C-alpha positions in Angstrom: -29.8 -8.4 -16.5 -28.0 -9.1 -13.3 -26.9 -6.3 -11.1 -24.0 -6.9 -8.7 -23.8 -5.1 -5.3 -20.3 -5.0 -3.7 -19.7 -4.6 0.1 -16.0 -4.6 0.6 -14.6 -5.9 3.8 -11.5 -4.4 5.5 -8.6 -6.7 4.9 -9.3 -7.9 1.5 -8.7 -11.6 0.9 -5.7 -11.6 -1.3 -4.9 -15.3 -1.7 -6.8 -17.7 -4.2 -9.8 -19.4 -2.5 -11.2 -22.7 -3.2 -13.1 -23.8 0.1 -11.8 -22.2 3.2 -13.4 -19.0 4.3 -10.0 -17.5 5.7 -6.5 -16.8 4.2 -3.2 -16.9 5.9 -1.1 -14.0 4.9 2.2 -13.2 6.3 1.5 -15.5 9.3 -1.9 -13.6 10.2 -5.2 -15.2 9.3 -7.6 -13.1 7.5 -11.3 -14.0 7.6 -13.3 -13.7 4.3 -16.8 -12.7 4.8 -19.7 -10.3 3.8 -21.4 -7.8 5.8 -25.1 -6.7 5.8 -26.5 -3.1 5.9 -25.9 -3.1 9.8 -22.3 -4.2 9.6 -23.2 -7.7 10.9 -21.0 -10.5 9.7 -22.4 -12.8 7.0 -20.6 -16.0 6.3 -19.8 -17.1 2.6 -22.6 -19.1 1.0 -25.1 -17.5 3.3 -28.3 -16.0 1.5 -30.1 -12.9 2.8 -32.9 -10.6 1.5 -31.3 -7.3 0.5 -33.1 -3.8 -0.2 -31.0 -1.5 -2.5 -32.5 1.6 -4.2 -36.1 0.5 -3.4 -35.7 -3.0 -5.0 -35.8 -6.3 -2.8 -33.9 -9.4 -3.9 -32.3 -12.5 -2.4 -28.5 -12.2 -2.5 -25.8 -14.7 -1.5 -22.2 -13.9 -0.2 -19.8 -15.2 -2.8 -16.1 -14.7 -3.6 -15.2 -13.0 -6.9 -11.5 -12.2 -7.5 -10.6 -13.0 -4.0 -13.0 -10.3 -2.8 -16.2 -11.1 -0.7 -19.3 -9.8 -2.7 -22.9 -10.0 -3.0 -24.5 -11.8 -6.0 -28.1 -11.4 -6.7 -29.8 -14.8 -6.9 -33.6 -13.7 -7.6 -36.0 -10.8 -7.6 -38.2 -10.4 -4.3 -37.4 -11.9 -1.1 -38.5 -15.2 0.6 -40.7 -15.0 3.6 -42.6 -17.1 6.0 -46.0 -16.8 7.0 -47.8 -18.0 10.2 -50.9 -19.8 9.8 
């Protein structure tokens, strides 16, 4: 079963989204993006390793009902090892 973890961003994206990662509302541009646990910006479509409640998994920043959110892609995290 997939569990969704939501991280809301100040200034929700309230206009329908298809491709752009920002919205113009009332003449002001609102960027749509996710944040990681340190508060750093993560762009839509980027994938990171997340640790929540002792679980580690790969998650992608996506839009759902005009709100940026994290969607779990797979259990465990990818890593690289030096030879």
